[in-house]
N, CA, C and O of each residue as an XYZ file, in Angstrom:
252
protein
N      14.737    -23.044      1.209
C      15.391    -23.474      2.522
C      16.837    -23.942      2.109
O      16.701    -24.140      0.901
N      18.065    -24.214      2.409
C      19.351    -24.560      1.740
C      19.012    -25.639      2.335
O      18.237    -25.979      3.229
N      20.015    -26.265      1.411
C      19.248    -28.290      1.334
C      20.697    -28.867      2.987
O      20.445    -29.759      3.797
N      21.747    -28.198      2.983
C      22.144    -28.780      5.366
C      21.413    -28.066      6.572
O      21.486    -28.440      7.742
N      20.695    -26.981      6.106
C      19.512    -26.374      6.811
C      17.853    -27.810      6.959
O      17.195    -28.280      7.887
N      17.887    -27.998      5.081
C      17.563    -29.132      5.278
C      17.021    -30.387      5.985
O      16.071    -31.087      6.336
N      18.513    -30.111      5.920
C      18.876    -31.811      6.474
C      19.229    -31.580      7.628
O      19.873    -32.461      8.197
N      19.001    -30.641      8.167
C      19.339    -30.471     10.084
C      18.091    -30.153      9.758
O      18.203    -28.934      9.887
N      16.693    -30.357      9.348
C      15.463    -30.240     10.039
C      14.642    -31.422      9.687
O      13.515    -31.603     10.147
N      15.311    -32.323      8.752
C      15.057    -33.480      8.928
C      15.123    -34.422      9.886
O      14.382    -35.337     10.247
N      16.943    -33.692     10.468
C      17.046    -35.039     11.715
C      16.379    -35.234     13.413
O      16.261    -36.057     14.320
N      15.904    -33.031     12.821
C      15.636    -33.034     14.039
C      14.205    -33.659     14.005
O      13.658    -33.847     15.092
N      13.535    -34.005     12.829
C      13.053    -34.610     13.450
C      12.074    -36.406     13.362
O      10.916    -36.825     13.370
N      13.427    -36.911     13.287
C      13.647    -38.672     13.061
C      14.260    -38.375     14.220
O      13.338    -38.400     15.035
N      15.375    -38.075     14.866
C      15.654    -38.432     15.772
C      15.526    -36.923     16.603
O      16.343    -36.074     16.247
N      14.633    -36.570     17.597
C      14.416    -35.175     18.273
C      15.988    -35.184     19.216
O      16.755    -34.228     19.099
N      16.318    -36.333     20.103
C      17.084    -36.158     21.016
C      18.925    -36.051     20.440
O      19.746    -35.521     21.188
N      19.303    -36.562     19.211
C      20.350    -36.802     18.719
C      20.725    -34.907     17.931
O      21.734    -34.495     17.358
N      19.579    -34.289     18.223
C      20.063    -33.783     16.422
C      20.363    -32.049     17.101
O      19.461    -31.538     17.766
N      21.364    -31.456     16.910
C      21.917    -29.908     17.330
C      21.617    -29.560     17.152
O      21.696    -28.555     17.858
N      20.364    -29.350     15.660
C      19.213    -28.462     15.824
C      18.151    -28.415     16.687
O      17.178    -27.677     16.529
N      18.288    -29.093     17.490
C      16.943    -28.787     18.174
C      16.394    -28.308     19.002
O      15.166    -28.250     18.942
N      17.045    -27.818     20.018
C      16.500    -25.948     20.839
C      15.807    -24.672     18.974
O      14.787    -24.024     18.743
N      16.463    -24.819     18.571
C      16.092    -24.256     17.190
C      14.832    -24.635     16.616
O      14.118    -23.641     16.483
N      14.367    -25.542     16.283
C      13.745    -26.637     15.770
C      12.235    -25.584     17.806
O      11.193    -24.971     18.036
N      12.562    -25.753     17.979
C      11.338    -25.598     19.107
C      10.720    -24.430     19.795
O       9.624    -24.174     20.293
N      12.199    -23.642     19.573
C      12.167    -22.128     19.506
C      11.228    -22.056     18.259
O      10.063    -22.446     18.323
N      11.696    -21.622     17.300
C      11.091    -21.838     16.033
C       9.386    -22.295     15.709
O       8.542    -21.441     15.436
N       9.066    -23.809     15.797
C       7.868    -23.898     16.198
C       6.894    -23.201     17.610
O       5.807    -22.740     17.261
N       7.013    -23.167     18.164
C       7.229    -21.805     19.260
C       6.305    -20.950     19.283
O       5.152    -20.831     19.697
N       7.717    -19.914     18.293
C       6.853    -19.472     17.684
C       5.878    -18.642     17.183
O       5.369    -17.622     17.647
N       5.571    -19.702     15.391
C       5.481    -20.144     14.845
C       3.337    -19.938     15.185
O       2.378    -19.319     14.724
N       3.727    -21.151     16.488
C       2.772    -22.159     16.615
C       1.923    -20.013     18.091
O       1.075    -19.676     17.265
N       1.872    -19.658     18.467
C       1.497    -18.575     18.733
C       0.995    -17.297     17.628
O       0.042    -16.534     17.469
N       2.283    -17.618     17.015
C       1.700    -16.935     15.271
C      -0.021    -17.097     15.131
O      -0.833    -16.181     15.254
N      -0.297    -18.448     14.856
C      -0.862    -18.993     14.239
C      -2.224    -19.026     14.803
O      -3.263    -19.604     14.482
N      -1.966    -18.418     15.516
C      -3.131    -18.282     17.154
C      -3.617    -17.537     16.902
O      -4.840    -17.420     16.975
N      -2.638    -16.537     16.406
C      -3.885    -14.879     16.561
C      -4.257    -14.574     15.280
O      -3.958    -15.077     14.197
N      -5.239    -13.301     15.720
C      -5.893    -12.619     15.356
C      -5.788    -12.848     13.738
O      -6.377    -13.517     12.889
N      -4.285    -11.555     13.812
C      -4.237    -12.395     12.007
C      -3.297    -12.637     10.808
O      -2.983    -12.117      9.737
N      -2.982    -13.870     11.687
C      -2.783    -14.541     11.128
C      -2.603    -15.090      9.917
O      -2.832    -16.286     10.092
N      -2.217    -14.845      8.337
C      -2.552    -15.555      7.155
C      -1.572    -16.452      7.021
O      -0.396    -16.219      7.302
N      -2.056    -17.641      6.537
C      -2.583    -19.436      6.792
C      -1.290    -19.621      5.441
O      -0.461    -20.512      5.259
N      -1.514    -18.662      4.855
C       0.246    -18.002      3.675
C       1.253    -18.275      4.057
O       2.040    -19.031      3.488
N       1.529    -17.371      5.732
C       2.535    -17.556      6.134
C       3.077    -18.022      7.035
O       3.999    -17.548      7.698
N       2.648    -18.808      7.118
C       2.522    -19.474      8.243
C       3.842    -20.484      8.491
O       4.589    -20.489      9.470
N       3.888    -21.237      7.438
C       5.270    -22.149      6.699
C       6.857    -20.765      6.527
O       8.064    -20.662      6.743
N       6.300    -20.404      6.278
C       7.080    -19.449      5.272
C       8.124    -18.762      6.514
O       9.326    -18.509      6.441
N       7.113    -18.563      7.723
C       7.239    -18.089      8.745
C       8.311    -18.898      9.629
O       9.323    -18.361     10.080
N       7.916    -20.502      9.863
C       8.804    -20.953     10.425
C       9.945    -21.334      9.983
O      11.008    -21.456     10.593
N       9.511    -21.657      8.095
C      11.204    -22.406      7.837
C      12.792    -20.614      8.311
O      13.981    -20.622      8.630
N      11.560    -19.283      8.016
C      13.038    -18.373      8.178
C      13.148    -18.237     10.013
O      14.248    -17.868     10.424
N      12.248    -18.471     10.892
C      12.350    -18.883     11.805
C      14.173    -19.606     12.368
O      15.305    -19.313     12.752
N      13.004    -20.965     11.922
C      13.686    -22.164     12.021
C      16.053    -22.008     11.426
O      16.996    -22.615     11.934
N      16.055    -21.310     10.649
C      17.401    -20.914      9.494
C      17.132    -20.113     10.163
O      15.986    -20.560     10.221
N      17.063    -18.862     11.090
C      17.609    -17.454     11.986
C      17.860    -18.430     12.951
O      18.672    -17.816     13.643
N      17.695    -19.838     13.635
C      17.783    -19.729     14.976
C      18.742    -20.883     14.875
O      19.469    -21.143     15.833
N      18.796    -21.762     13.495
C      19.764    -22.839     13.825
C      20.863    -21.865     12.925
O      21.385    -21.556     13.997
N      21.480    -21.294     12.166
C      22.444    -20.037     12.141
C      22.871    -18.772     12.727
O      23.970    -18.381     13.121
N      21.804    -18.273     12.684
C      22.082    -17.701     13.646
C      22.422    -15.778     12.892
O      22.991    -14.744     13.239
N      21.598    -16.329     11.697
C      21.816    -14.857     10.671
C      20.171    -15.399     10.032
O      19.598    -16.327     10.603
N      19.645    -14.827      9.028
C      19.059    -14.238      8.273
C      19.012    -14.466      7.465
O      20.145    -14.164      7.088
N      18.223    -15.096      6.129
C      18.439    -14.194      4.596
C      17.635    -13.192      3.669
O      18.146    -12.762      2.635
C-alpha cells in the first residue's frame, strides 16, 4: 500500500468523522465483509481485497 493511502487509512481509523477517505473506507469495508461471508471466500484474499478496494475508492483507480 502506498504511504499516502496508508496514512489516509490510519486517519480514518483514528478520526473517522474528520477523514476525507471515510466514505472509501465504508464502501471497501462493506464489500469486503460481504465477500468474507460468502461460501467461496478465501481467508488469505480478504486483506488483499480490502486494500485494493480501499485504494480504488480513495483514489479512483486500481493499481
